[in-house]
KEKOL-522404 format. One record per residue (C-alpha): x, y, z; residue in one letter. Coordinates in Angstrom, 2 decimals. Last residue first. Example, Ala and Ser with C-alpha at 12.3 -4.5 7.8 and 13.67 -1.06 7.14 Angstrom:
<pts>
<pt <13.67 -1.06 7.14> "S">
<pt <12.30 -4.50 7.80> "A">
</pts>
This chain:
<pts>
<pt <-22.48 15.72 21.25> "K">
<pt <-19.16 14.23 20.03> "S">
<pt <-16.60 13.89 22.64> "R">
<pt <-13.58 15.94 21.82> "S">
<pt <-10.42 14.01 20.70> "L">
<pt <-7.45 13.42 22.85> "V">
<pt <-3.92 13.77 21.34> "R">
<pt <-5.11 16.73 19.35> "P">
<pt <-4.40 16.69 15.47> "I">
<pt <-2.69 19.62 13.79> "L">
<pt <0.23 19.69 16.18> "G">
<pt <2.70 19.24 13.17> "A">
<pt <3.99 16.03 14.65> "R">
<pt <0.26 14.61 14.80> "L">
<pt <-0.16 15.70 11.13> "A">
<pt <3.17 14.01 10.38> "H">
<pt <2.09 10.62 11.89> "D">
<pt <-1.40 10.87 10.36> "A">
<pt <0.06 11.66 6.91> "L">
<pt <2.36 8.63 7.23> "V">
<pt <-0.37 6.33 7.95> "M">
<pt <-2.75 7.62 5.42> "A">
<pt <0.01 7.10 2.62> "V">
<pt <0.26 3.35 3.80> "V">
<pt <-3.39 2.85 3.95> "S">
<pt <-4.16 4.41 0.45> "E">
<pt <-1.26 2.37 -1.04> "V">
<pt <-2.64 -0.80 0.59> "V">
<pt <-6.08 -0.13 -0.59> "P">
<pt <-4.77 0.09 -4.29> "V">
<pt <-2.44 -2.99 -3.83> "I">
<pt <-5.25 -5.57 -4.42> "R">
<pt <-5.82 -4.20 -7.92> "P">
<pt <-2.18 -3.98 -8.85> "V">
<pt <-1.24 -7.74 -7.88> "I">
<pt <-1.67 -9.08 -11.38> "C">
<pt <-1.56 -12.84 -12.23> "P">
<pt <-2.15 -13.29 -8.47> "D">
<pt <-0.98 -16.57 -7.14> "H">
<pt <-2.52 -19.97 -6.23> "R">
<pt <-0.09 -22.83 -6.31> "G">
<pt <2.78 -24.16 -8.48> "K">
<pt <5.89 -22.45 -9.42> "I">
<pt <8.03 -24.30 -12.04> "E">
<pt <11.69 -24.63 -11.32> "L">
<pt <15.02 -24.84 -13.04> "T">
<pt <18.60 -25.89 -11.97> "T">
<pt <22.05 -24.61 -11.49> "E">
<pt <24.20 -26.14 -8.83> "K">
<pt <25.21 -25.21 -5.25> "M">
<pt <24.01 -28.50 -4.11> "T">
<pt <21.88 -27.54 -1.17> "S">
<pt <21.47 -23.99 -2.49> "L">
<pt <19.90 -25.42 -5.66> "D">
<pt <20.06 -22.53 -8.35> "I">
<pt <17.55 -20.81 -10.49> "T">
<pt <16.10 -20.81 -14.07> "K">
<pt <12.47 -20.37 -14.69> "Q">
<pt <9.70 -22.50 -16.06> "Q">
<pt <6.55 -20.61 -16.48> "K">
<pt <3.98 -20.97 -13.74> "S">
<pt <4.45 -17.53 -12.41> "I">
<pt <5.31 -16.28 -8.98> "S">
<pt <7.21 -12.98 -9.55> "P">
<pt <3.96 -10.77 -9.76> "T">
<pt <4.70 -8.18 -12.17> "P">
<pt <6.42 -5.13 -10.66> "K">
<pt <4.51 -2.35 -9.22> "L">
<pt <5.13 1.43 -10.01> "S">
<pt <3.87 3.79 -7.31> "V">
<pt <2.27 7.18 -8.03> "S">
<pt <2.13 10.38 -5.96> "C">
<pt <-0.20 13.34 -5.65> "T">
<pt <-0.59 15.60 -2.49> "I">
<pt <-3.33 17.95 -3.29> "P">
<pt <-2.39 21.57 -2.86> "M">
<pt <-1.67 23.19 0.53> "G">
<pt <2.01 23.52 0.21> "D">
<pt <3.05 20.27 2.11> "S">
<pt <6.78 20.35 3.20> "I">
<pt <9.77 18.39 1.95> "G">
<pt <11.06 21.48 0.31> "G">
<pt <7.75 21.80 -1.66> "L">
<pt <5.11 19.26 -1.70> "I">
<pt <1.57 19.36 -3.22> "G">
<pt <2.49 17.06 -6.27> "G">
<pt <5.18 19.46 -7.64> "A">
<pt <3.35 19.59 -11.02> "R">
<pt <0.32 21.19 -9.32> "N">
<pt <-0.78 23.92 -11.44> "T">
<pt <-2.13 27.45 -10.81> "E">
<pt <-0.97 27.37 -7.25> "K">
<pt <-2.72 28.46 -4.09> "V">
<pt <-2.41 31.15 -1.33> "V">
<pt <-5.80 31.69 0.22> "L">
<pt <-8.17 34.90 0.24> "G">
<pt <-10.73 33.25 -1.86> "D">
<pt <-7.99 32.27 -4.53> "H">
<pt <-4.66 34.07 -4.59> "I">
<pt <-1.92 32.86 -6.94> "M">
<pt <1.42 31.04 -7.07> "F">
<pt <2.85 29.76 -10.32> "A">
<pt <3.89 26.11 -10.36> "D">
<pt <7.34 25.61 -11.97> "N">
<pt <8.07 22.84 -14.41> "S">
<pt <7.60 24.66 -17.58> "E">
<pt <9.55 27.90 -17.01> "S">
<pt <12.21 25.66 -15.34> "G">
<pt <12.49 23.57 -18.55> "R">
<pt <11.10 20.02 -18.79> "L">
<pt <12.70 16.78 -19.63> "S">
<pt <13.88 15.87 -16.09> "S">
<pt <10.64 16.81 -14.43> "F">
<pt <8.86 13.98 -16.44> "S">
<pt <10.33 11.56 -14.02> "R">
<pt <7.82 12.73 -11.34> "G">
<pt <4.88 14.71 -12.68> "V">
<pt <3.67 15.18 -9.00> "G">
<pt <5.67 12.70 -6.76> "F">
<pt <7.12 9.54 -7.95> "E">
<pt <7.75 6.11 -6.28> "V">
<pt <9.43 3.13 -8.02> "A">
<pt <9.86 -0.56 -7.39> "K">
<pt <6.77 -1.55 -5.26> "V">
<pt <5.94 -5.25 -5.09> "A">
<pt <6.85 -5.73 -1.36> "P">
<pt <4.94 -2.80 0.06> "I">
<pt <7.71 -1.33 2.30> "A">
<pt <8.71 0.94 -0.48> "Y">
<pt <5.53 2.99 0.13> "L">
<pt <6.61 3.60 3.64> "A">
<pt <10.02 5.01 2.61> "K">
<pt <8.35 6.98 -0.19> "A">
<pt <5.94 8.71 2.15> "L">
<pt <8.64 9.37 4.54> "D">
<pt <10.91 11.17 1.76> "G">
<pt <7.81 12.84 0.36> "E">
<pt <7.09 14.55 3.59> "L">
<pt <10.59 15.30 4.43> "T">
<pt <12.12 13.52 7.52> "D">
<pt <15.73 14.14 6.86> "F">
<pt <15.59 17.88 6.04> "V">
<pt <12.91 18.68 6.72> "P">
<pt <10.03 17.71 8.95> "E">
<pt <6.56 17.94 6.94> "G">
<pt <3.29 19.58 7.15> "V">
<pt <3.17 23.42 6.59> "G">
<pt <0.25 23.62 4.15> "P">
<pt <-3.02 22.05 4.84> "P">
<pt <-4.06 18.53 3.67> "L">
<pt <-7.39 18.93 1.95> "N">
<pt <-7.07 16.03 -0.66> "L">
<pt <-4.52 13.15 -0.70> "A">
<pt <-4.14 11.60 -4.09> "V">
<pt <-2.74 8.16 -4.90> "C">
<pt <-1.91 6.73 -8.39> "E">
<pt <-1.20 3.09 -8.74> "V">
<pt <0.88 1.74 -11.68> "I">
<pt <1.29 -1.53 -13.25> "G">
<pt <2.71 -5.08 -13.32> "G">
<pt <1.57 -8.12 -15.25> "L">
<pt <1.98 -11.98 -14.86> "S">
<pt <2.63 -15.13 -16.77> "D">
<pt <1.21 -18.69 -17.08> "G">
<pt <-0.14 -18.04 -20.53> "E">
<pt <-3.62 -18.19 -19.31> "A">
<pt <-2.52 -15.52 -16.81> "A">
<pt <-1.36 -13.20 -19.69> "V">
<pt <-4.94 -13.48 -21.37> "K">
<pt <-6.72 -12.89 -18.18> "Q">
<pt <-4.75 -9.92 -17.27> "I">
<pt <-5.20 -8.38 -20.75> "E">
<pt <-8.82 -8.82 -20.60> "E">
<pt <-9.21 -7.30 -17.20> "V">
<pt <-7.01 -4.33 -18.40> "M">
<pt <-9.11 -3.98 -21.53> "R">
<pt <-12.21 -3.60 -19.39> "E">
<pt <-10.58 -1.27 -17.09> "A">
<pt <-9.52 1.16 -19.94> "A">
<pt <-13.14 1.55 -20.86> "K">
<pt <-14.32 2.11 -17.38> "P">
<pt <-11.72 4.81 -16.49> "D">
<pt <-11.62 4.90 -12.71> "A">
<pt <-9.45 1.81 -12.39> "C">
<pt <-10.03 -0.66 -9.39> "R">
<pt <-8.96 -3.79 -11.36> "V">
<pt <-12.01 -5.77 -10.55> "P">
<pt <-14.30 -2.92 -11.73> "T">
<pt <-16.79 -0.71 -9.83> "K">
<pt <-14.53 0.22 -7.03> "E">
<pt <-12.80 3.08 -8.91> "K">
<pt <-15.78 4.54 -10.37> "N">
<pt <-17.51 6.91 -7.92> "V">
<pt <-14.44 8.31 -6.12> "R">
<pt <-12.28 8.45 -9.15> "I">
<pt <-14.96 10.17 -11.09> "E">
<pt <-15.36 12.87 -8.25> "D">
<pt <-11.54 13.31 -8.30> "Y">
<pt <-11.64 13.87 -11.95> "S">
<pt <-10.16 11.33 -14.31> "M">
<pt <-7.07 11.15 -16.64> "S">
<pt <-7.39 8.38 -19.06> "S">
<pt <-6.18 4.84 -18.15> "A">
<pt <-2.98 3.35 -19.50> "I">
<pt <-2.84 -0.17 -20.92> "I">
<pt <0.83 -1.27 -21.63> "E">
<pt <0.96 -3.71 -18.48> "G">
<pt <-1.75 -2.24 -16.04> "I">
<pt <-1.94 1.40 -15.77> "Q">
<pt <-3.89 4.03 -13.86> "I">
<pt <-5.09 1.97 -10.89> "T">
<pt <-6.62 4.08 -8.08> "H">
<pt <-5.97 5.56 -4.77> "A">
<pt <-7.91 8.15 -2.81> "L">
<pt <-6.91 9.63 0.67> "V">
<pt <-9.31 12.29 2.03> "E">
<pt <-8.24 14.79 4.72> "V">
<pt <-11.32 16.35 6.54> "N">
<pt <-8.95 17.32 9.32> "M">
<pt <-10.20 15.69 12.44> "T">
<pt <-12.65 12.92 11.40> "E">
<pt <-11.13 12.50 7.90> "K">
<pt <-7.52 12.19 9.16> "L">
<pt <-8.34 9.78 12.08> "L">
<pt <-10.56 7.80 9.80> "K">
<pt <-7.71 7.38 7.22> "R">
<pt <-5.20 6.61 10.12> "A">
<pt <-7.40 3.93 11.49> "I">
<pt <-7.90 2.27 8.13> "S">
<pt <-4.06 2.59 7.51> "G">
<pt <-3.23 0.55 10.58> "A">
<pt <-5.64 -2.33 9.41> "M">
<pt <-4.44 -1.88 5.76> "V">
<pt <-0.72 -2.20 6.77> "F">
<pt <-1.60 -5.28 8.79> "G">
<pt <-3.07 -6.86 5.65> "A">
<pt <0.24 -5.82 3.89> "T">
<pt <1.90 -8.81 5.56> "I">
<pt <0.40 -11.12 2.83> "R">
<pt <2.50 -9.36 0.28> "G">
<pt <5.18 -11.84 1.45> "S">
<pt <8.66 -10.76 2.76> "F">
<pt <7.92 -11.96 6.30> "R">
<pt <7.33 -15.58 5.15> "G">
<pt <7.83 -15.81 1.45> "G">
<pt <5.05 -18.34 1.03> "G">
<pt <6.85 -20.61 3.56> "R">
<pt <10.44 -19.36 3.89> "Y">
<pt <10.40 -18.64 7.73> "D">
<pt <13.79 -17.21 8.14> "N">
<pt <16.53 -19.22 9.95> "F">
<pt <18.63 -19.62 6.78> "G">
<pt <21.29 -17.13 7.96> "G">
<pt <19.04 -14.33 8.45> "F">
<pt <20.50 -11.85 5.68> "R">
<pt <21.74 -14.82 3.38> "I">
<pt <18.26 -16.55 3.36> "H">
<pt <16.49 -13.19 3.10> "A">
<pt <18.46 -12.37 0.16> "T">
<pt <17.74 -15.69 -1.60> "W">
<pt <14.03 -15.97 -0.92> "D">
<pt <13.36 -12.22 -1.49> "A">
<pt <11.34 -13.00 -4.58> "H">
<pt <11.99 -12.20 -8.25> "G">
<pt <13.42 -15.51 -9.11> "P">
<pt <12.38 -18.23 -6.63> "R">
<pt <15.07 -19.53 -4.44> "P">
<pt <15.57 -23.36 -4.69> "T">
<pt <16.53 -24.79 -1.43> "W">
<pt <13.08 -25.12 0.20> "R">
<pt <11.58 -26.42 -3.02> "R">
<pt <9.63 -29.23 -1.61> "R">
<pt <8.74 -27.39 1.64> "E">
<pt <7.41 -24.48 -0.28> "Y">
<pt <5.06 -26.73 -2.26> "D">
<pt <3.75 -28.35 0.79> "S">
<pt <2.83 -25.00 2.51> "S">
<pt <-0.76 -25.06 1.77> "N">
<pt <-2.78 -22.41 3.96> "L">
<pt <-6.24 -21.19 3.91> "D">
<pt <-6.44 -20.31 7.57> "K">
<pt <-3.97 -17.33 8.43> "N">
<pt <-5.63 -15.47 11.28> "W">
<pt <-6.22 -11.84 11.07> "V">
<pt <-4.72 -9.33 13.56> "L">
<pt <-5.25 -6.07 15.49> "M">
<pt <-3.40 -4.47 18.46> "C">
<pt <-4.25 -0.87 19.33> "I">
<pt <-1.78 0.66 21.68> "P">
<pt <-3.47 2.65 24.47> "A">
<pt <-5.15 6.04 23.69> "G">
<pt <-8.39 4.64 24.52> "T">
<pt <-9.92 4.43 20.95> "T">
<pt <-13.72 4.49 20.92> "L">
<pt <-15.93 1.50 20.08> "D">
<pt <-16.85 0.77 23.79> "N">
<pt <-13.22 0.09 24.30> "F">
<pt <-10.51 0.11 21.57> "V">
<pt <-6.76 -0.18 22.52> "G">
<pt <-6.71 -3.88 22.60> "S">
<pt <-7.22 -7.20 20.85> "L">
<pt <-9.10 -5.93 17.68> "I">
<pt <-9.83 -9.16 15.54> "E">
<pt <-10.06 -8.69 11.94> "V">
<pt <-11.73 -11.26 9.58> "E">
<pt <-9.34 -12.15 6.83> "D">
<pt <-11.67 -14.55 4.89> "I">
<pt <-8.67 -15.98 3.16> "E">
<pt <-9.61 -17.83 -0.10> "S">
<pt <-6.44 -18.31 -2.12> "R">
<pt <-7.79 -18.10 -5.73> "G">
<pt <-5.50 -15.31 -6.55> "T">
<pt <-6.81 -12.20 -8.36> "T">
<pt <-8.08 -11.29 -11.91> "V">
<pt <-11.05 -13.64 -11.66> "S">
<pt <-12.31 -11.81 -8.76> "S">
<pt <-12.03 -11.09 -4.91> "Q">
<pt <-10.13 -14.35 -4.03> "G">
<pt <-7.54 -12.58 -2.01> "P">
<pt <-8.22 -9.86 0.58> "R">
<pt <-7.35 -6.28 -0.11> "R">
<pt <-10.95 -4.64 -0.51> "R">
<pt <-12.29 -6.82 2.27> "D">
<pt <-9.56 -5.57 4.62> "L">
<pt <-10.92 -2.05 3.87> "D">
<pt <-14.57 -2.97 4.97> "K">
<pt <-13.10 -4.87 7.89> "Q">
<pt <-11.35 -2.07 9.49> "I">
<pt <-14.51 0.27 9.99> "D">
<pt <-16.44 -2.97 10.63> "W">
<pt <-14.43 -3.84 13.71> "S">
<pt <-15.40 -0.53 15.10> "T">
<pt <-13.54 2.74 15.71> "I">
<pt <-14.80 6.09 16.95> "P">
<pt <-11.70 8.10 17.92> "L">
<pt <-11.65 9.04 21.57> "G">
<pt <-8.00 8.78 22.43> "A">
<pt <-5.53 9.71 19.90> "P">
<pt <-3.56 6.98 17.96> "C">
<pt <-0.13 6.88 19.44> "G">
<pt <0.83 3.14 19.16> "D">
<pt <-0.75 1.16 16.32> "V">
<pt <0.08 -2.71 16.61> "V">
<pt <-0.23 -4.69 13.49> "V">
<pt <-1.32 -8.27 12.43> "G">
<pt <-0.58 -11.26 10.41> "V">
<pt <-1.46 -14.91 11.79> "C">
<pt <-0.48 -18.32 12.55> "R">
<pt <2.46 -18.38 10.20> "G">
<pt <2.14 -19.04 6.41> "H">
<pt <2.60 -15.44 5.18> "S">
<pt <4.45 -14.24 8.25> "E">
<pt <3.48 -12.14 11.37> "G">
<pt <4.14 -8.67 12.84> "F">
<pt <3.96 -4.98 11.71> "S">
<pt <4.40 -2.14 14.13> "T">
<pt <2.94 1.30 13.39> "V">
<pt <3.74 4.50 15.28> "R">
<pt <1.52 7.50 15.09> "F">
<pt <3.97 9.80 16.93> "L">
<pt <7.15 8.77 15.48> "Q">
<pt <6.30 6.59 12.38> "G">
<pt <7.46 3.01 11.15> "I">
<pt <8.00 -0.03 12.91> "S">
<pt <9.29 -3.66 11.65> "N">
<pt <12.99 -2.88 11.60> "N">
<pt <15.08 -6.13 11.12> "M">
</pts>
């Protein structure tokens, strides 16, 4: 099992869904970055369960503890260890169906891969709960990018079920996305999304959707082809989010139906800088940033834990059976994934910016 990602900004995730805690170690963050617990907490609060009627009723406070690497509210250059304690736990249902893997979850594959020694409670290491650690690391990465390069990372919901949001400007995304429970910048679409989630939840079912992420102000020249391309590393990190099943950059799958004359982004000069008339490529050419906004989207599958009866097997008897999943689960995970997507993208961009020499290893003291 590989629980680390990144070369210079290296993130190691630890913990299980129903274990004592979940957390992360960030190694390689430059010294001198101002960081407080509140910087981390405000992002964790956006991811935590129990936020609204469209998220799980599990009520985890998720109060971050910074154990190392920060002194006098400044990073020291040493590894930064952060965690949140798991408190609102109920593992009884997982004990009852220990041998009946849940459809759509990693119960079966984890059982085979680790010989049955894996922690199966709540999905263990394969639960969306571990993304709390991603958000902690991403919070530091986002601040590092903003303070040193003025790079901003914005994610928002653009689709839930069959409801698709209208295109919004970056300013509209900034202002609107946190105003609705689904984190959609289109207020009218957001209302319909909430209604659809509530309807499906009442039926004992769940919905998936799409989150779009944009990174602004990243300069050209960031990326390490041929095997550490910028979109390759971004996709790898985004696929670590348990619900993600597809990642696209720019216009993504639409490229397959376009002609070259339609898909190419023409170059032009604006204020003495090389820019592009359009950004269908999503800000990346040849695995290297081209100076345009980095745009990507992730498709998220519906929450597999649903109360409808499902077919499965009993591993203890090797016979077919059925199960009904009890407990507190998100009818749609998409709104809570928005800060996770931002965090994962920021982690990768921070690592690549350090590798490109764009961020110093020791930051200057503010005067």
